[in-house]
N, CA and C atoms as an extended XYZ file, in Angstrom:
465
Properties=species:S:1:pos:R:3:atomname:S:1:resname:S:1:resid:I:1 pbc="F F F"
N         0.836       -1.180        0.000 N   MET     1
C         0.000        0.000        0.000 CA  MET     1
C         0.881        1.243        0.000 C   MET     1
N         0.551        2.208       -0.822 N   THR     2
C         1.318        3.444       -0.879 CA  THR     2
C         0.548        4.577       -0.227 C   THR     2
N         1.243        5.661        0.040 N   LYS     3
C         0.605        6.821        0.657 CA  LYS     3
C        -0.507        7.376       -0.219 C   LYS     3
N        -0.462        7.136       -1.515 N   SER     4
C        -1.477        7.665       -2.420 CA  SER     4
C        -2.730        6.795       -2.480 C   SER     4
N        -2.700        5.599       -1.890 N   THR     5
C        -3.870        4.742       -1.869 CA  THR     5
C        -4.939        5.388       -1.004 C   THR     5
N        -6.155        5.448       -1.514 N   ALA     6
C        -7.256        6.057       -0.762 CA  ALA     6
C        -7.626        5.179        0.428 C   ALA     6
N        -7.702        5.814        1.584 N   ILE     7
C        -8.082        5.127        2.816 CA  ILE     7
C        -9.452        5.643        3.211 C   ILE     7
N       -10.359        4.730        3.488 N   THR     8
C       -11.677        5.115        3.975 CA  THR     8
C       -11.882        4.519        5.356 C   THR     8
N       -12.725        5.162        6.140 N   VAL     9
C       -13.030        4.701        7.485 CA  VAL     9
C       -14.538        4.567        7.598 C   VAL     9
N       -14.949        3.527        8.294 N   ARG    10
C       -16.378        3.287        8.485 CA  ARG    10
C       -16.604        2.616        9.829 C   ARG    10
N       -17.833        2.717       10.341 N   PRO    11
C       -18.152        1.960       11.559 CA  PRO    11
C       -18.049        0.461       11.269 C   PRO    11
N       -17.517       -0.265       12.223 N   ALA    12
C       -17.379       -1.717       12.056 CA  ALA    12
C       -18.740       -2.393       12.191 C   ALA    12
N       -18.849       -3.522       11.552 N   GLU    13
C       -20.037       -4.375       11.648 CA  GLU    13
C       -19.601       -5.709       12.252 C   GLU    13
N       -20.556       -6.478       12.730 N   ILE    14
C       -20.231       -7.763       13.356 CA  ILE    14
C       -19.439       -8.661       12.404 C   ILE    14
N       -19.647       -8.510       11.107 N   SER    15
C       -18.884       -9.314       10.139 CA  SER    15
C       -17.399       -8.957       10.142 C   SER    15
N       -17.038       -7.817       10.733 N   ASP    16
C       -15.635       -7.420       10.864 CA  ASP    16
C       -14.973       -8.039       12.087 C   ASP    16
N       -15.743       -8.721       12.919 N   ALA    17
C       -15.203       -9.267       14.172 CA  ALA    17
C       -13.953      -10.126       13.955 C   ALA    17
N       -13.898      -11.034       12.984 N   PRO    18
C       -12.673      -11.831       12.812 CA  PRO    18
C       -11.430      -10.967       12.564 C   PRO    18
N       -11.568       -9.905       11.766 N   PHE    19
C       -10.436       -9.010       11.519 CA  PHE    19
C       -10.023       -8.314       12.811 C   PHE    19
N       -10.991       -7.814       13.571 N   ILE    20
C       -10.705       -7.103       14.817 CA  ILE    20
C       -10.048       -8.050       15.823 C   ILE    20
N       -10.590       -9.235       15.965 N   ILE    21
C       -10.036      -10.221       16.905 CA  ILE    21
C        -8.583      -10.533       16.546 C   ILE    21
N        -8.341      -10.851       15.286 N   GLY    22
C        -6.977      -11.144       14.852 CA  GLY    22
C        -6.041       -9.969       15.053 C   GLY    22
N        -6.543       -8.768       14.799 N   SER    23
C        -5.737       -7.556       14.979 CA  SER    23
C        -5.345       -7.367       16.434 C   SER    23
N        -6.277       -7.605       17.345 N   GLN    24
C        -5.981       -7.407       18.762 CA  GLN    24
C        -4.950       -8.414       19.259 C   GLN    24
N        -5.050       -9.638       18.789 N   ILE    25
C        -4.087      -10.673       19.183 CA  ILE    25
C        -2.694      -10.313       18.658 C   ILE    25
N        -2.614       -9.853       17.397 N   LYS    26
C        -1.319       -9.452       16.828 CA  LYS    26
C        -0.747       -8.238       17.551 C   LYS    26
N        -1.606       -7.244       17.848 N   MET    27
C        -1.140       -6.025       18.497 CA  MET    27
C        -0.552       -6.322       19.863 C   MET    27
N        -1.223       -7.146       20.663 N   ALA    28
C        -0.720       -7.479       22.003 CA  ALA    28
C         0.627       -8.195       21.914 C   ALA    28
N         0.765       -9.070       20.931 N   ASP    29
C         2.026       -9.786       20.747 CA  ASP    29
C         3.140       -8.832       20.307 C   ASP    29
N         2.847       -7.968       19.325 N   GLU    30
C         3.852       -7.046       18.801 CA  GLU    30
C         4.306       -6.017       19.832 C   GLU    30
N         3.359       -5.457       20.577 N   THR    31
C         3.691       -4.325       21.441 CA  THR    31
C         4.064       -4.707       22.865 C   THR    31
N         3.503       -5.803       23.372 N   GLU    32
C         3.746       -6.158       24.769 CA  GLU    32
C         4.173       -7.606       24.962 C   GLU    32
N         4.381       -8.317       23.856 N   GLN    33
C         4.760       -9.727       23.896 CA  GLN    33
C         3.775      -10.537       24.758 C   GLN    33
N         2.499      -10.214       24.633 N   LEU    34
C         1.438      -10.939       25.328 CA  LEU    34
C         0.721      -11.842       24.343 C   LEU    34
N         0.524      -13.082       24.717 N   LEU    35
C        -0.239      -13.998       23.892 CA  LEU    35
C        -1.650      -14.053       24.459 C   LEU    35
N        -2.572      -13.361       23.803 N   LEU    36
C        -3.951      -13.308       24.279 CA  LEU    36
C        -4.719      -14.541       23.822 C   LEU    36
N        -5.527      -15.128       24.710 N   PRO    37
C        -6.337      -16.280       24.313 CA  PRO    37
C        -7.424      -15.869       23.316 C   PRO    37
N        -7.470      -16.561       22.183 N   HIS    38
C        -8.430      -16.231       21.125 CA  HIS    38
C        -9.862      -16.211       21.646 C   HIS    38
N       -10.231      -17.173       22.471 N   ASP    39
C       -11.623      -17.232       22.936 CA  ASP    39
C       -11.979      -16.037       23.814 C   ASP    39
N       -11.031      -15.556       24.607 N   VAL    40
C       -11.293      -14.396       25.477 CA  VAL    40
C       -11.438      -13.133       24.630 C   VAL    40
N       -10.528      -12.930       23.683 N   VAL    41
C       -10.592      -11.753       22.815 CA  VAL    41
C       -11.860      -11.800       21.971 C   VAL    41
N       -12.185      -12.962       21.453 N   SER    42
C       -13.393      -13.108       20.645 CA  SER    42
C       -14.639      -12.718       21.447 C   SER    42
N       -14.736      -13.207       22.671 N   ALA    43
C       -15.881      -12.861       23.519 CA  ALA    43
C       -15.888      -11.367       23.840 C   ALA    43
N       -14.707      -10.797       24.071 N   GLY    44
C       -14.614       -9.370       24.382 CA  GLY    44
C       -15.032       -8.491       23.220 C   GLY    44
N       -14.592       -8.821       22.027 N   VAL    45
C       -14.959       -8.047       20.837 CA  VAL    45
C       -16.460       -8.163       20.587 C   VAL    45
N       -16.983       -9.368       20.670 N   LYS    46
C       -18.418       -9.561       20.426 CA  LYS    46
C       -19.269       -8.864       21.488 C   LYS    46
N       -18.739       -8.726       22.709 N   ALA    47
C       -19.460       -8.023       23.770 CA  ALA    47
C       -19.652       -6.550       23.423 C   ALA    47
N       -18.693       -5.954       22.727 N   VAL    48
C       -18.827       -4.555       22.306 CA  VAL    48
C       -19.956       -4.425       21.287 C   VAL    48
N       -20.017       -5.356       20.345 N   PHE    49
C       -21.100       -5.311       19.358 CA  PHE    49
C       -22.464       -5.553       20.008 C   PHE    49
N       -22.496       -6.349       21.062 N   ALA    50
C       -23.766       -6.678       21.730 CA  ALA    50
C       -24.261       -5.559       22.643 C   ALA    50
N       -23.363       -4.685       23.093 N   ASP    51
C       -23.733       -3.639       24.048 CA  ASP    51
C       -23.004       -2.352       23.682 C   ASP    51
N       -23.697       -1.460       22.990 N   GLN    52
C       -23.082       -0.236       22.491 CA  GLN    52
C       -22.587        0.689       23.597 C   GLN    52
N       -23.022        0.493       24.835 N   SER    53
C       -22.516        1.333       25.919 CA  SER    53
C       -21.041        1.033       26.198 C   SER    53
N       -20.555       -0.104       25.721 N   ARG    54
C       -19.144       -0.468       25.905 CA  ARG    54
C       -18.235        0.240       24.922 C   ARG    54
N       -18.789        0.723       23.838 N   GLY    55
C       -17.995        1.405       22.835 CA  GLY    55
C       -18.376        0.974       21.436 C   GLY    55
N       -17.491        1.300       20.503 N   PHE    56
C       -17.708        0.901       19.116 CA  PHE    56
C       -16.370        0.839       18.405 C   PHE    56
N       -16.351        0.106       17.307 N   TYR    57
C       -15.147       -0.061       16.493 CA  TYR    57
C       -15.267        0.703       15.185 C   TYR    57
N       -14.119        1.118       14.679 N   LEU    58
C       -14.014        1.678       13.340 CA  LEU    58
C       -13.037        0.825       12.547 C   LEU    58
N       -13.298        0.729       11.258 N   ILE    59
C       -12.455       -0.033       10.341 CA  ILE    59
C       -11.903        0.909        9.283 C   ILE    59
N       -10.609        0.823        9.037 N   ALA    60
C        -9.975        1.542        7.923 CA  ALA    60
C        -9.807        0.547        6.780 C   ALA    60
N       -10.146        1.014        5.594 N   GLU    61
C       -10.027        0.158        4.414 CA  GLU    61
C        -9.199        0.844        3.334 C   GLU    61
N        -8.502        0.040        2.571 N   ALA    62
C        -7.789        0.486        1.375 CA  ALA    62
C        -8.079       -0.546        0.296 C   ALA    62
N        -8.492       -0.074       -0.854 N   ASN    63
C        -8.851       -0.976       -1.958 CA  ASN    63
C        -9.872       -2.020       -1.532 C   ASN    63
N       -10.806       -1.637       -0.667 N   GLY    64
C       -11.871       -2.537       -0.241 CA  GLY    64
C       -11.469       -3.568        0.797 C   GLY    64
N       -10.234       -3.520        1.262 N   GLU    65
C        -9.751       -4.482        2.254 CA  GLU    65
C        -9.477       -3.776        3.580 C   GLU    65
N        -9.821       -4.434        4.683 N   ALA    66
C        -9.542       -3.883        6.005 CA  ALA    66
C        -8.031       -3.842        6.231 C   ALA    66
N        -7.536       -2.664        6.653 N   VAL    67
C        -6.106       -2.510        6.905 CA  VAL    67
C        -5.830       -2.001        8.316 C   VAL    67
N        -6.879       -1.600        9.027 N   GLY    68
C        -6.690       -1.099       10.385 CA  GLY    68
C        -8.002       -1.024       11.129 C   GLY    68
N        -7.882       -0.917       12.440 N   CYS    69
C        -9.078       -0.789       13.259 CA  CYS    69
C        -8.728       -0.078       14.561 C   CYS    69
N        -9.754        0.416       15.204 N   LEU    70
C        -9.610        0.951       16.548 CA  LEU    70
C       -10.956        0.863       17.235 C   LEU    70
N       -10.911        0.983       18.555 N   MET    71
C       -12.139        0.965       19.352 CA  MET    71
C       -12.246        2.294       20.087 C   MET    71
N       -13.446        2.804       20.176 N   ILE    72
C       -13.729        3.988       20.986 CA  ILE    72
C       -14.481        3.522       22.229 C   ILE    72
N       -13.951        3.897       23.391 N   THR    73
C       -14.598        3.589       24.663 CA  THR    73
C       -14.964        4.908       25.329 C   THR    73
N       -16.249        5.113       25.656 N   PRO    74
C       -16.648        6.373       26.276 CA  PRO    74
C       -16.387        6.389       27.781 C   PRO    74
N       -15.965        7.549       28.270 N   GLU    75
C       -15.776        7.767       29.700 CA  GLU    75
C       -16.497        9.073       30.055 C   GLU    75
N       -17.330        9.049       31.081 N   TRP    76
C       -18.032       10.257       31.495 CA  TRP    76
C       -17.091       11.160       32.283 C   TRP    76
N       -17.073       12.444       31.944 N   SER    77
C       -16.273       13.429       32.664 CA  SER    77
C       -17.210       14.392       33.387 C   SER    77
N       -17.217       14.318       34.702 N   ASP    78
C       -18.038       15.273       35.449 CA  ASP    78
C       -17.439       16.675       35.357 C   ASP    78
N       -16.149       16.787       35.161 N   TRP    79
C       -15.500       18.089       35.012 CA  TRP    79
C       -15.994       18.821       33.773 C   TRP    79
N       -16.322       18.062       32.745 N   ARG    80
C       -16.722       18.661       31.476 CA  ARG    80
C       -18.216       18.513       31.197 C   ARG    80
N       -18.886       17.725       32.026 N   ASN    81
C       -20.287       17.393       31.783 CA  ASN    81
C       -20.461       16.869       30.355 C   ASN    81
N       -19.552       16.014       29.981 N   ALA    82
C       -19.552       15.454       28.626 CA  ALA    82
C       -18.710       14.188       28.625 C   ALA    82
N       -18.822       13.458       27.536 N   TRP    83
C       -18.037       12.244       27.356 CA  TRP    83
C       -16.636       12.585       26.871 C   TRP    83
N       -15.687       11.761       27.239 N   VAL    84
C       -14.363       11.732       26.635 CA  VAL    84
C       -14.269       10.377       25.947 C   VAL    84
N       -13.858       10.388       24.702 N   TRP    85
C       -13.723        9.137       23.967 CA  TRP    85
C       -12.275        8.682       24.024 C   TRP    85
N       -12.074        7.474       24.528 N   TRP    86
C       -10.751        6.856       24.568 CA  TRP    86
C       -10.556        6.028       23.306 C   TRP    86
N        -9.469        6.275       22.609 N   ILE    87
C        -9.075        5.426       21.484 CA  ILE    87
C        -8.304        4.260       22.074 C   ILE    87
N        -8.750        3.073       21.772 N   GLN    88
C        -8.114        1.855       22.271 CA  GLN    88
C        -7.980        0.857       21.135 C   GLN    88
N        -7.232       -0.173       21.395 N   SER    89
C        -7.153       -1.323       20.482 CA  SER    89
C        -6.810       -0.913       19.052 C   SER    89
N        -5.874        0.021       18.912 N   VAL    90
C        -5.452        0.481       17.589 CA  VAL    90
C        -4.561       -0.581       16.956 C   VAL    90
N        -4.873       -0.918       15.716 N   TYR    91
C        -3.997       -1.820       14.978 CA  TYR    91
C        -4.032       -1.449       13.501 C   TYR    91
N        -2.849       -1.380       12.910 N   VAL    92
C        -2.698       -1.190       11.471 CA  VAL    92
C        -1.812       -2.314       10.970 C   VAL    92
N        -2.256       -2.980        9.922 N   GLN    93
C        -1.467       -4.077        9.372 CA  GLN    93
C        -0.075       -3.576        8.991 C   GLN    93
N         0.947       -4.400        9.228 N   PRO    94
C         2.333       -3.959        8.970 CA  PRO    94
C         2.558       -3.385        7.578 C   PRO    94
N         1.988       -3.999        6.551 N   GLN    95
C         2.222       -3.520        5.187 CA  GLN    95
C         1.533       -2.185        4.908 C   GLN    95
N         0.648       -1.749        5.811 N   SER    96
C        -0.079       -0.491        5.616 CA  SER    96
C         0.404        0.625        6.532 C   SER    96
N         1.396        0.342        7.352 N   ARG    97
C         1.918        1.364        8.261 CA  ARG    97
C         2.675        2.427        7.483 C   ARG    97
N         2.708        3.606        8.039 N   LYS    98
C         3.375        4.768        7.439 CA  LYS    98
C         2.711        5.189        6.135 C   LYS    98
N         1.426        4.894        6.004 N   SER    99
C         0.701        5.303        4.794 CA  SER    99
C        -0.541        6.129        5.147 C   SER    99
N        -0.625        6.582        6.385 N   GLY   100
C        -1.714        7.474        6.771 CA  GLY   100
C        -2.950        6.804        7.330 C   GLY   100
N        -2.884        5.518        7.614 N   VAL   101
C        -4.071        4.809        8.095 CA  VAL   101
C        -4.504        5.338        9.461 C   VAL   101
N        -3.589        5.401       10.430 N   PHE   102
C        -4.002        5.907       11.733 CA  PHE   102
C        -4.471        7.352       11.631 C   PHE   102
N        -3.751        8.185       10.909 N   GLY   103
C        -4.138        9.589       10.771 CA  GLY   103
C        -5.538        9.745       10.202 C   GLY   103
N        -5.879        8.908        9.244 N   THR   104
C        -7.214        8.960        8.649 CA  THR   104
C        -8.267        8.526        9.668 C   THR   104
N        -7.971        7.473       10.439 N   MET   105
C        -8.917        7.041       11.477 CA  MET   105
C        -9.065        8.128       12.542 C   MET   105
N        -7.954        8.721       12.944 N   TYR   106
C        -7.978        9.772       13.959 CA  TYR   106
C        -8.794       10.975       13.477 C   TYR   106
N        -8.587       11.405       12.234 N   ASP   107
C        -9.358       12.517       11.680 CA  ASP   107
C       -10.847       12.189       11.654 C   ASP   107
N       -11.180       10.951       11.354 N   TYR   108
C       -12.581       10.519       11.341 CA  TYR   108
C       -13.189       10.664       12.738 C   TYR   108
N       -12.446       10.211       13.757 N   VAL   109
C       -12.922       10.322       15.141 CA  VAL   109
C       -13.045       11.792       15.534 C   VAL   109
N       -12.033       12.600       15.222 N   LYS   110
C       -12.094       14.027       15.545 CA  LYS   110
C       -13.311       14.685       14.913 C   LYS   110
N       -13.588       14.361       13.684 N   ASN   111
C       -14.754       14.914       12.999 CA  ASN   111
C       -16.036       14.508       13.712 C   ASN   111
N       -16.110       13.262       14.159 N   MET   112
C       -17.288       12.816       14.908 CA  MET   112
C       -17.450       13.633       16.192 C   MET   112
N       -16.339       13.836       16.900 N   VAL   113
C       -16.371       14.596       18.154 CA  VAL   113
C       -16.796       16.040       17.892 C   VAL   113
N       -16.273       16.647       16.839 N   MET   114
C       -16.601       18.038       16.526 CA  MET   114
C       -18.089       18.224       16.218 C   MET   114
N       -18.745       17.173       15.761 N   GLN   115
C       -20.163       17.256       15.421 CA  GLN   115
C       -21.082       16.982       16.607 C   GLN   115
N       -20.508       16.659       17.765 N   ARG   116
C       -21.325       16.288       18.921 CA  ARG   116
C       -21.039       17.223       20.094 C   ARG   116
N       -22.085       17.726       20.713 N   SER   117
C       -21.909       18.587       21.882 CA  SER   117
C       -21.729       17.786       23.159 C   SER   117
N       -22.012       16.499       23.120 N   ASP   118
C       -21.912       15.671       24.328 CA  ASP   118
C       -20.575       14.944       24.458 C   ASP   118
N       -19.634       15.225       23.553 N   VAL   119
C       -18.292       14.635       23.615 CA  VAL   119
C       -17.289       15.782       23.615 C   VAL   119
N       -16.396       15.790       24.624 N   SER   120
C       -15.492       16.930       24.774 CA  SER   120
C       -14.099       16.709       24.213 C   SER   120
N       -13.720       15.473       23.958 N   GLY   121
C       -12.377       15.257       23.444 CA  GLY   121
C       -12.021       13.796       23.311 C   GLY   121
N       -10.757       13.580       22.983 N   ILE   122
C       -10.233       12.247       22.696 CA  ILE   122
C        -8.982       12.026       23.541 C   ILE   122
N        -8.858       10.829       24.065 N   ARG   123
C        -7.641       10.426       24.770 CA  ARG   123
C        -7.236        9.037       24.298 C   ARG   123
N        -5.992        8.721       24.525 N   LEU   124
C        -5.540        7.353       24.347 CA  LEU   124
C        -4.360        7.128       25.268 C   LEU   124
N        -4.067        5.877       25.506 N   TYR   125
C        -2.858        5.550       26.250 CA  TYR   125
C        -2.006        4.657       25.363 C   TYR   125
N        -0.722        4.702       25.621 N   VAL   126
C         0.228        3.934       24.824 CA  VAL   126
C         1.292        3.393       25.768 C   VAL   126
N         1.745        2.197       25.513 N   ASP   127
C         2.814        1.623       26.314 CA  ASP   127
C         4.017        2.556       26.258 C   ASP   127
N         4.598        2.824       27.396 N   ILE   128
C         5.700        3.791       27.499 CA  ILE   128
C         6.882        3.420       26.612 C   ILE   128
N         7.035        2.137       26.307 N   SER   129
C         8.162        1.717       25.478 CA  SER   129
C         7.837        1.729       23.983 C   SER   129
N         6.581        1.990       23.616 N   ASN   130
C         6.183        1.960       22.215 CA  ASN   130
C         6.417        3.338       21.585 C   ASN   130
N         7.683        3.645       21.346 N   LEU   131
C         8.068        4.957       20.847 CA  LEU   131
C         7.553        5.213       19.427 C   LEU   131
N         7.493        4.184       18.613 N   ALA   132
C         7.000        4.363       17.240 CA  ALA   132
C         5.551        4.831       17.254 C   ALA   132
N         4.721        4.214       18.082 N   ALA   133
C         3.317        4.626       18.170 CA  ALA   133
C         3.210        6.044       18.713 C   ALA   133
N         4.029        6.387       19.685 N   GLN   134
C         3.985        7.735       20.242 CA  GLN   134
C         4.279        8.782       19.169 C   GLN   134
N         5.214        8.495       18.288 N   GLU   135
C         5.523        9.430       17.204 CA  GLU   135
C         4.344        9.566       16.245 C   GLU   135
N         3.673        8.457       15.958 N   VAL   136
C         2.489        8.501       15.090 CA  VAL   136
C         1.427        9.404       15.715 C   VAL   136
N         1.184        9.246       17.002 N   TYR   137
C         0.155       10.035       17.678 CA  TYR   137
C         0.529       11.511       17.703 C   TYR   137
N         1.801       11.822       17.899 N   LYS   138
C         2.247       13.227       17.868 CA  LYS   138
C         2.039       13.831       16.479 C   LYS   138
N         2.389       13.076       15.438 N   ARG   139
C         2.203       13.571       14.068 CA  ARG   139
C         0.733       13.807       13.756 C   ARG   139
N        -0.146       13.049       14.394 N   ALA   140
C        -1.585       13.230       14.169 CA  ALA   140
C        -2.116       14.470       14.878 C   ALA   140
N        -1.298       15.063       15.764 N   GLY   141
C        -1.716       16.280       16.445 CA  GLY   141
C        -2.051       16.099       17.912 C   GLY   141
N        -1.829       14.910       18.434 N   MET   142
C        -2.090       14.676       19.847 CA  MET   142
C        -0.847       15.053       20.646 C   MET   142
N        -1.043       15.366       21.922 N   ASN   143
C         0.099       15.619       22.786 CA  ASN   143
C         0.104       14.612       23.911 C   ASN   143
N         1.236       14.523       24.598 N   GLY   144
C         1.382       13.559       25.680 CA  GLY   144
C         0.559       13.882       26.904 C   GLY   144
N        -0.017       15.069       26.926 N   GLY   145
C        -0.862       15.439       28.054 CA  GLY   145
C        -0.073       15.567       29.342 C   GLY   145
N        -0.780       15.770       30.388 N   HIS   146
C        -0.131       15.948       31.688 CA  HIS   146
C        -0.559       14.884       32.681 C   HIS   146
N        -1.156       13.819       32.166 N   TYR   147
C        -1.574       12.719       33.030 CA  TYR   147
C        -0.629       11.537       32.863 C   TYR   147
N        -0.457       10.805       33.912 N   GLN   148
C         0.254        9.536       33.852 CA  GLN   148
C        -0.755        8.473       34.251 C   GLN   148
N        -0.759        7.369       33.547 N   THR   149
C        -1.718        6.321       33.831 CA  THR   149
C        -1.146        5.328       34.829 C   THR   149
N        -1.940        4.991       35.831 N   PHE   150
C        -1.605        3.945       36.784 CA  PHE   150
C        -2.659        2.874       36.632 C   PHE   150
N        -2.304        1.653       36.959 N   GLU   151
C        -3.294        0.586       36.853 CA  GLU   151
C        -3.030       -0.513       37.853 C   GLU   151
N        -4.047       -1.279       38.078 N   TRP   152
C        -3.994       -2.528       38.816 CA  TRP   152
C        -4.895       -3.480       38.066 C   TRP   152
N        -4.375       -4.612       37.689 N   MET   153
C        -5.140       -5.609       36.969 CA  MET   153
C        -5.144       -6.898       37.760 C   MET   153
N        -6.300       -7.460       37.933 N   LYS   154
C        -6.429       -8.733       38.608 CA  LYS   154
C        -5.738       -9.805       37.779 C   LYS   154
N        -4.968      -10.662       38.428 N   GLY   155
C        -4.300      -11.753       37.727 CA  GLY   155
C        -3.040      -11.313       37.127 C   GLY   155
């Protein structure tokens, strides 16, 4: 895929679930060397399609083929009296990287946010060691912000 290939973005449909599931398994392996169980990821992806309050997926396509995806997860902000949309589960196929796929998906999300009064902005988190992704996000116009993420995960 070249930079001149037209990239389109659309809301994902349940028929996109196999692509999304495979993308999430590859992303976890590439970025964090985690081997995610297919059945768990499959159930998790399908849960988003079954309950829109959990979020929604977008698919990037080039030449009619899926080349990337991301998930939007809403978080209520009492400070803003509006939603903040978290970009999660970003994946772009290796052969399509550096061709504007993430930027096109990000612009699509920004446009959605600009059209809604109940959404105040976009956030995402990135593994601190994933410097390549951080550069992509900076080029798209995002900044590192002033928050640091802490977590506790069971297991």
